[in-house]
VOPAGU-2260 file (C-alpha; in pm, 1 decimal, decimal comma):
REM VOPAGU-2260
SITE   aa  ch    i         X         Y         Z
SITE  UNK   A    0   -2342,5    -946,7   -3522,4
SITE  UNK   A    1   -2198,1   -1315,0   -3550,7
SITE  UNK   A    2   -2395,2   -1493,9   -3800,1
SITE  UNK   A    3   -2556,5   -1837,3   -3760,8
SITE  UNK   A    4   -2307,5   -2036,8   -3908,7
SITE  UNK   A    5   -2035,5   -1894,3   -3666,5
SITE  UNK   A    6   -2280,3   -1960,6   -3359,6
SITE  UNK   A    7   -2336,7   -2317,2   -3490,4
SITE  UNK   A    8   -1949,9   -2357,6   -3518,6
SITE  UNK   A    9   -1940,3   -2259,8   -3150,8
SITE  UNK   A   10   -2220,6   -2475,4   -3034,1
SITE  UNK   A   11   -1986,9   -2760,9   -3172,0
SITE  UNK   A   12   -1676,8   -2619,0   -3007,3
SITE  UNK   A   13   -1832,4   -2620,5   -2658,3
SITE  UNK   A   14   -1978,5   -2958,1   -2741,9
SITE  UNK   A   15   -1631,3   -3102,8   -2803,3
SITE  UNK   A   16   -1512,6   -2921,3   -2446,1
SITE  UNK   A   17   -1803,6   -3100,1   -2272,5
SITE  UNK   A   18   -1731,3   -3428,4   -2420,6
SITE  UNK   A   19   -1334,5   -3409,5   -2370,6
SITE  UNK   A   20   -1387,9   -3299,2   -2005,6
SITE  UNK   A   21   -1594,6   -3616,8   -1949,3
SITE  UNK   A   22   -1890,7   -3399,4   -1870,2
SITE  UNK   A   23   -2105,5   -3615,1   -2096,5
SITE  UNK   A   24   -2089,2   -4005,5   -2236,1
SITE  UNK   A   25   -2212,6   -4116,0   -2554,1
SITE  UNK   A   26   -2484,4   -3896,2   -2682,1
SITE  UNK   A   27   -2561,2   -3732,8   -2336,1
SITE  UNK   A   28   -2620,0   -3361,2   -2299,8
SITE  UNK   A   29   -2751,9   -3080,8   -2506,8
SITE  UNK   A   30   -2688,6   -2706,4   -2583,1
SITE  UNK   A   31   -2876,6   -2408,4   -2714,5
SITE  UNK   A   32   -2844,8   -2102,8   -2802,3
SITE  UNK   A   33   -3097,0   -1794,3   -2838,6
SITE  UNK   A   34   -3108,0   -1616,5   -3166,4
SITE  UNK   A   35   -3439,5   -1393,5   -3109,7
SITE  UNK   A   36   -3745,0   -1457,7   -2910,7
SITE  UNK   A   37   -3875,7   -1665,0   -3160,3
SITE  UNK   A   38   -3553,1   -1877,1   -3306,6
SITE  UNK   A   39   -3318,9   -2089,2   -3129,4
SITE  UNK   A   40   -3042,6   -2308,4   -3214,8
SITE  UNK   A   41   -2999,0   -2656,2   -3041,0
SITE  UNK   A   42   -2784,5   -2985,3   -3070,6
SITE  UNK   A   43   -2984,1   -3278,7   -3208,1
SITE  UNK   A   44   -3076,0   -3589,9   -3030,8
SITE  UNK   A   45   -2889,8   -3906,0   -3059,6
SITE  UNK   A   46   -2543,6   -3771,6   -3146,5
SITE  UNK   A   47   -2219,8   -3717,6   -2955,0
SITE  UNK   A   48   -2157,0   -3402,8   -2843,7
SITE  UNK   A   49   -1792,0   -3435,8   -2923,6
SITE  UNK   A   50   -1831,1   -3528,2   -3297,5
SITE  UNK   A   51   -2074,7   -3269,8   -3408,3
SITE  UNK   A   52   -2018,3   -3040,7   -3723,3
SITE  UNK   A   53   -2233,2   -2719,8   -3773,0
SITE  UNK   A   54   -2472,9   -2910,9   -4020,7
SITE  UNK   A   55   -2591,0   -3117,4   -3725,1
SITE  UNK   A   56   -2726,5   -2812,0   -3543,8
SITE  UNK   A   57   -3119,5   -2751,9   -3567,4
SITE  UNK   A   58   -3323,0   -2446,2   -3543,6
SITE  UNK   A   59   -3656,9   -2426,7   -3321,6
SITE  UNK   A   60   -3915,1   -2192,9   -3229,1
SITE  UNK   A   61   -4019,7   -2082,0   -2888,0
SITE  UNK   A   62   -4238,5   -2385,3   -2856,1
SITE  UNK   A   63   -3950,8   -2652,6   -2955,2
SITE  UNK   A   64   -4097,8   -2688,1   -3290,2
SITE  UNK   A   65   -3875,6   -2746,4   -3582,9
SITE  UNK   A   66   -3803,3   -2462,9   -3818,6
SITE  UNK   A   67   -3476,8   -2608,8   -3976,8
SITE  UNK   A   68   -3315,7   -2927,8   -3943,1
SITE  UNK   A   69   -3092,1   -3108,5   -4198,3
SITE  UNK   A   70   -3186,8   -3478,6   -4303,0
SITE  UNK   A   71   -3115,2   -3758,1   -4026,1
SITE  UNK   A   72   -3128,3   -3470,7   -3751,1
SITE  UNK   A   73   -3397,3   -3359,0   -3498,2
SITE  UNK   A   74   -3373,4   -3134,3   -3221,1
SITE  UNK   A   75   -3293,2   -3286,0   -2849,2
SITE  UNK   A   76   -3579,6   -3430,8   -2672,5
SITE  UNK   A   77   -3500,2   -3246,7   -2385,4
SITE  UNK   A   78   -3543,7   -2909,0   -2551,7
SITE  UNK   A   79   -3857,7   -2850,6   -2354,0
SITE  UNK   A   80   -3613,9   -2768,7   -2051,1
SITE  UNK   A   81   -3425,0   -2505,4   -2228,6
SITE  UNK   A   82   -3741,6   -2342,5   -2360,4
SITE  UNK   A   83   -3885,0   -2318,9   -1999,1
SITE  UNK   A   84   -3574,5   -2153,8   -1890,9
SITE  UNK   A   85   -3565,4   -1896,8   -2176,9
SITE  UNK   A   86   -3967,6   -1833,4   -2127,9
SITE  UNK   A   87   -3879,7   -1720,5   -1773,0
SITE  UNK   A   88   -3532,0   -1570,1   -1787,3
SITE  UNK   A   89   -3559,4   -1327,4   -2070,6
SITE  UNK   A   90   -3183,4   -1219,4   -1984,3
SITE  UNK   A   91   -3063,0   -1556,0   -2087,5
SITE  UNK   A   92   -2908,7   -1644,0   -2413,7
SITE  UNK   A   93   -2775,6   -1975,9   -2390,3
SITE  UNK   A   94   -2843,3   -2310,8   -2197,9
SITE  UNK   A   95   -2614,9   -2627,0   -2149,2
SITE  UNK   A   96   -2731,7   -2938,9   -1997,6
SITE  UNK   A   97   -2450,5   -3201,3   -1917,9
SITE  UNK   A   98   -2388,6   -3501,8   -1669,8
SITE  UNK   A   99   -2048,0   -3421,9   -1528,8
SITE  UNK   A  100   -1933,2   -3683,8   -1298,1
SITE  UNK   A  101   -1888,6   -3533,6    -963,2
SITE  UNK   A  102   -2192,4   -3259,7    -991,9
SITE  UNK   A  103   -2423,5   -3573,1   -1115,9
SITE  UNK   A  104   -2293,7   -3780,0    -828,1
SITE  UNK   A  105   -2429,9   -3517,9    -592,2
SITE  UNK   A  106   -2745,4   -3484,3    -787,2
SITE  UNK   A  107   -2804,8   -3871,4    -757,2
SITE  UNK   A  108   -2716,2   -3874,2    -376,5
SITE  UNK   A  109   -2988,7   -3579,5    -333,8
SITE  UNK   A  110   -2714,2   -3345,3    -197,9
SITE  UNK   A  111   -2700,5   -2942,5    -321,7
SITE  UNK   A  112   -2424,6   -2792,3    -366,6
SITE  UNK   A  113   -2472,4   -2531,1     -96,0
SITE  UNK   A  114   -2141,4   -2513,7     105,4
SITE  UNK   A  115   -1940,2   -2184,7     115,2
SITE  UNK   A  116   -1595,8   -2336,0      72,6
SITE  UNK   A  117   -1393,6   -2137,0    -180,9
SITE  UNK   A  118   -1412,9   -1778,2    -290,4
SITE  UNK   A  119   -1468,9   -1852,2    -669,1
SITE  UNK   A  120   -1757,4   -2070,8    -611,4
SITE  UNK   A  121   -1946,1   -1829,0    -375,6
SITE  UNK   A  122   -1880,1   -1534,3    -610,9
SITE  UNK   A  123   -1983,3   -1701,0    -920,2
SITE  UNK   A  124   -2247,3   -1963,7    -827,3
SITE  UNK   A  125   -2356,0   -1872,5    -483,1
SITE  UNK   A  126   -2525,0   -2229,8    -433,4
SITE  UNK   A  127   -2652,4   -2477,2    -656,0
SITE  UNK   A  128   -3001,7   -2634,7    -555,1
SITE  UNK   A  129   -3136,1   -2965,1    -682,5
SITE  UNK   A  130   -3458,3   -2966,6    -886,3
SITE  UNK   A  131   -3666,7   -3254,7    -795,9
SITE  UNK   A  132   -3673,1   -3553,7   -1017,0
SITE  UNK   A  133   -3851,9   -3557,2   -1359,3
SITE  UNK   A  134   -3894,4   -3819,3   -1626,9
SITE  UNK   A  135   -3626,3   -3727,5   -1894,6
SITE  UNK   A  136   -3803,6   -3588,5   -2238,7
SITE  UNK   A  137   -4137,1   -3513,5   -2053,1
SITE  UNK   A  138   -4267,0   -3176,5   -1915,4
SITE  UNK   A  139   -4205,5   -3288,1   -1569,7
SITE  UNK   A  140   -3845,8   -3168,1   -1568,8
SITE  UNK   A  141   -3953,0   -2799,9   -1692,8
SITE  UNK   A  142   -4255,9   -2796,8   -1443,0
SITE  UNK   A  143   -4005,5   -2891,1   -1139,1
SITE  UNK   A  144   -3721,1   -2652,5   -1262,5
SITE  UNK   A  145   -3940,7   -2355,2   -1286,3
SITE  UNK   A  146   -3942,8   -2262,2    -942,2
SITE  UNK   A  147   -3565,7   -2233,5    -926,0
SITE  UNK   A  148   -3543,6   -2012,5   -1235,1
SITE  UNK   A  149   -3581,6   -1669,3   -1073,7
SITE  UNK   A  150   -3307,1   -1728,8    -844,8
SITE  UNK   A  151   -3020,9   -1917,7    -959,3
SITE  UNK   A  152   -2795,4   -1965,2   -1289,1
SITE  UNK   A  153   -2722,0   -2336,9   -1208,2
SITE  UNK   A  154   -2907,2   -2625,1   -1069,5
SITE  UNK   A  155   -2869,1   -3001,8   -1001,1
SITE  UNK   A  156   -3144,2   -3235,8   -1173,9
SITE  UNK   A  157   -3201,5   -3482,0    -930,4
SITE  UNK   A  158   -3061,3   -3818,4   -1040,5
SITE  UNK   A  159   -2989,9   -3673,7   -1418,2
SITE  UNK   A  160   -2723,2   -3428,8   -1428,4
SITE  UNK   A  161   -2674,6   -3036,4   -1426,8
SITE  UNK   A  162   -2821,4   -2741,5   -1616,4
SITE  UNK   A  163   -2648,6   -2417,0   -1622,8
SITE  UNK   A  164   -2745,0   -2102,0   -1821,3
SITE  UNK   A  165   -2611,6   -1756,1   -1896,0
SITE  UNK   A  166   -2611,2   -1411,2   -2132,0
SITE  UNK   A  167   -2427,3   -1614,3   -2374,0
SITE  UNK   A  168   -2285,9   -1964,9   -2462,7
SITE  UNK   A  169   -1956,6   -1939,4   -2307,0
SITE  UNK   A  170   -2100,0   -1800,3   -1995,9
SITE  UNK   A  171   -2356,9   -2086,1   -1974,3
SITE  UNK   A  172   -2061,5   -2330,3   -2039,7
SITE  UNK   A  173   -1808,4   -2192,9   -1778,9
SITE  UNK   A  174   -2103,0   -2200,4   -1531,6
SITE  UNK   A  175   -2144,2   -2586,1   -1610,8
SITE  UNK   A  176   -1730,3   -2600,5   -1549,9
SITE  UNK   A  177   -1744,2   -2440,8   -1209,7
SITE  UNK   A  178   -2051,4   -2640,0   -1109,0
SITE  UNK   A  179   -1833,7   -2965,4   -1163,7
SITE  UNK   A  180   -1495,1   -2809,4   -1023,3
SITE  UNK   A  181   -1697,2   -2691,7    -716,4
SITE  UNK   A  182   -1833,0   -3061,6    -684,5
SITE  UNK   A  183   -1521,4   -3221,3    -701,2
SITE  UNK   A  184   -1360,3   -3012,1    -463,3
SITE  UNK   A  185   -1635,6   -3051,1    -221,1
SITE  UNK   A  186   -1632,6   -3436,6    -282,7
SITE  UNK   A  187   -1247,5   -3457,3    -215,4
SITE  UNK   A  188   -1242,4   -3228,4      97,8
SITE  UNK   A  189   -1511,3   -3463,9     253,1
SITE  UNK   A  190   -1258,1   -3744,5     214,0
SITE  UNK   A  191   -1019,2   -3548,7     422,1
SITE  UNK   A  192   -1237,0   -3494,1     718,2
SITE  UNK   A  193   -1483,0   -3233,4     589,0
SITE  UNK   A  194   -1457,9   -2904,6     412,7
SITE  UNK   A  195   -1379,6   -2561,6     632,0
SITE  UNK   A  196   -1688,3   -2361,9     563,4
SITE  UNK   A  197   -1678,4   -1972,0     558,8
SITE  UNK   A  198   -1863,7   -1778,3     809,0
SITE  UNK   A  199   -2141,1   -1546,5     752,4
SITE  UNK   A  200   -1925,9   -1239,8     747,0
SITE  UNK   A  201   -1670,2   -1377,0     502,5
SITE  UNK   A  202   -1957,7   -1469,7     261,0
SITE  UNK   A  203   -2110,4   -1128,2     278,4
SITE  UNK   A  204   -1753,0    -974,0     168,2
SITE  UNK   A  205   -1758,4   -1229,9    -113,6
SITE  UNK   A  206   -2099,8   -1116,9    -202,9
SITE  UNK   A  207   -1972,9    -749,5    -199,8
SITE  UNK   A  208   -1701,0    -839,8    -441,4
SITE  UNK   A  209   -1930,2    -972,0    -684,4
SITE  UNK   A  210   -2189,0    -660,7    -661,9
SITE  UNK   A  211   -1875,3    -434,8    -716,4
SITE  UNK   A  212   -1786,6    -675,3   -1021,4
SITE  UNK   A  213   -2147,5    -618,4   -1171,7
SITE  UNK   A  214   -2190,8    -974,8   -1290,7
SITE  UNK   A  215   -2489,6   -1054,6   -1467,2
SITE  UNK   A  216   -2761,0   -1308,6   -1400,9
SITE  UNK   A  217   -2917,4   -1424,0   -1064,9
SITE  UNK   A  218   -2734,4   -1475,9    -722,1
SITE  UNK   A  219   -2797,5   -1451,7    -359,9
SITE  UNK   A  220   -2577,8   -1193,6    -337,8
SITE  UNK   A  221   -2853,4    -962,3    -516,4
SITE  UNK   A  222   -3117,9   -1030,3    -256,7
SITE  UNK   A  223   -3174,1   -1379,8    -127,0
SITE  UNK   A  224   -3312,8   -1432,3     235,4
SITE  UNK   A  225   -3407,9   -1776,1     380,3
SITE  UNK   A  226   -3449,0   -1934,6     725,0
SITE  UNK   A  227   -3330,3   -1631,7     916,0
SITE  UNK   A  228   -2996,4   -1621,4     720,9
SITE  UNK   A  229   -2866,5   -1330,3     522,7
SITE  UNK   A  230   -2742,8   -1550,9     253,7
SITE  UNK   A  231   -2877,3   -1895,5      84,1
SITE  UNK   A  232   -2572,3   -2091,6     161,4
SITE  UNK   A  233   -2694,5   -2404,8     323,6
SITE  UNK   A  234   -3032,1   -2336,4     270,4
SITE  UNK   A  235   -3079,9   -2662,3      34,8
SITE  UNK   A  236   -3215,1   -2423,7    -240,7
SITE  UNK   A  237   -3536,5   -2296,5     -90,0
SITE  UNK   A  238   -3455,3   -1917,8    -136,6
SITE  UNK   A  239   -3798,3   -1868,0    -273,7
SITE  UNK   A  240   -3961,7   -1978,7      56,0
SITE  UNK   A  241   -4066,3   -1777,9     355,5
SITE  UNK   A  242   -3824,3   -1618,3     587,0
SITE  UNK   A  243   -3920,9   -1706,5     951,7
SITE  UNK   A  244   -4022,6   -1405,8    1126,7
SITE  UNK   A  245   -4085,9   -1188,3     841,7
SITE  UNK   A  246   -4431,5   -1104,1     727,3
SITE  UNK   A  247   -4533,5   -1288,6     401,0
SITE  UNK   A  248   -4659,1    -962,4     231,5
SITE  UNK   A  249   -4288,5    -828,4     294,5
SITE  UNK   A  250   -4170,5   -1130,5     124,1
SITE  UNK   A  251   -4412,9   -1099,4    -158,3
SITE  UNK   A  252   -4281,6    -728,5    -236,5
SITE  UNK   A  253   -3937,6    -900,5    -255,7
SITE  UNK   A  254   -4006,4   -1151,4    -496,3
SITE  UNK   A  255   -4278,8    -983,1    -665,8
SITE  UNK   A  256   -4565,7   -1246,7    -637,0
SITE  UNK   A  257   -4587,9   -1611,6    -557,0
SITE  UNK   A  258   -4633,6   -1669,7    -938,0
SITE  UNK   A  259   -4269,3   -1743,7   -1040,4
SITE  UNK   A  260   -4322,3   -1575,6   -1370,4
SITE  UNK   A  261   -4288,2   -1227,0   -1211,2
SITE  UNK   A  262   -4072,4   -1297,6    -959,3
SITE  UNK   A  263   -3803,3   -1101,6   -1044,3
SITE  UNK   A  264   -3915,5    -764,4    -993,0
SITE  UNK   A  265   -3676,7    -527,3    -826,2
SITE  UNK   A  266   -3765,6    -482,4    -455,4
SITE  UNK   A  267   -3777,7    -119,1    -321,7
SITE  UNK   A  268   -3488,8      27,4    -118,5
SITE  UNK   A  269   -3743,0      59,0     146,9
SITE  UNK   A  270   -3827,7    -307,4     129,4
SITE  UNK   A  271   -3434,2    -441,0     127,4
SITE  UNK   A  272   -3378,1    -194,1     427,2
SITE  UNK   A  273   -3669,9    -310,8     639,0
SITE  UNK   A  274   -3556,1    -692,2     566,7
SITE  UNK   A  275   -3203,9    -612,7     634,7
SITE  UNK   A  276   -3295,6    -460,5     964,5
SITE  UNK   A  277   -3484,6    -755,7    1057,9
SITE  UNK   A  278   -3235,3   -1018,6     943,6
SITE  UNK   A  279   -2998,9    -861,7    1150,0
SITE  UNK   A  280   -3221,1    -856,6    1453,6
SITE  UNK   A  281   -3255,8   -1220,3    1413,1
SITE  UNK   A  282   -2909,4   -1300,5    1380,2
SITE  UNK   A  283   -2831,3   -1092,0    1686,7
SITE  UNK   A  284   -3054,3   -1264,5    1904,6
C-alpha cells in the first residue's frame, strides 16, 4: 500500500502537470485523493498547483473538516464539491478540478461536449454534460452536480471549469486531459466547417469495445437511454430523464429510484431486454 507521503508527492506531480498544460492559472484548481471512508488528502486554498510540495497538502474528513494541515495552509474552499462526489460515488478514489481553456470555453458558452467525433472520446468519456451554475465555495455547486454523478465521470461546470473523477488519481487526471483534448478538437473542427459525427451504429460499436475492455466508472455504454435514442450523445447531459414512450416504472427500475443516492443499482436482464426492444422499435419507426 502506498503511504500518505507518496500520495502527497503524486498530488504535487499532478498539480505541476495541470499547471504546465495551461489547465489552471495562478491559484486555480484543486485535487483530492480518498485514503479511506473518513480520511482524504486535498490541495490547499490560495496556492499555485504548479509549485506545491508535499507539506502543502491537507488532510480532511468526510465532512471537509481539517484533520491535519501545516501552518499557513488550509483545505481548498471547494472541497465540498469533492466530498459530494465521494459520498455518492463510493467507487471513486480521486477528484480533479481545473479550468482547461477549451473545455472551460464550452462551459462558459453553455455547450456540453456531446458530439461523437472521435473513437477515444466516445470510449473514454461518452459525453460530458454541463452542471448548472453555482456560486464557488458554496453548497450550490455540489447540489447542482449531484444529479449527474450516477451517470458520468466528467462534467463541465457552467461558467466555471471542469470536474473529473476516477478510481485513482492518475485516472481522474487523465479524464481531465481527455476532456480538454476533446473540447479542443471539437472547437477546431467547428472552424473547418463542423465535425463529422459518427452514426448510431458506429457509436454502438465503440460502446461494445469499451464493454469488452472492462473499463471502470460510469458511461452510457453501460446503460443510458434518453429521448428515444440508444446512446446519450447529443442528449445535452440529461440521461437521467425519462425516455419518451417508455413507462416511468420501467425507467425507475433501470435507475433504481428517483433518489439519485441510490441511482446506480444494476438493472435486471429482463429490464434491459425490454428497454432495448422498445428503443429499437422507436428507432425503426
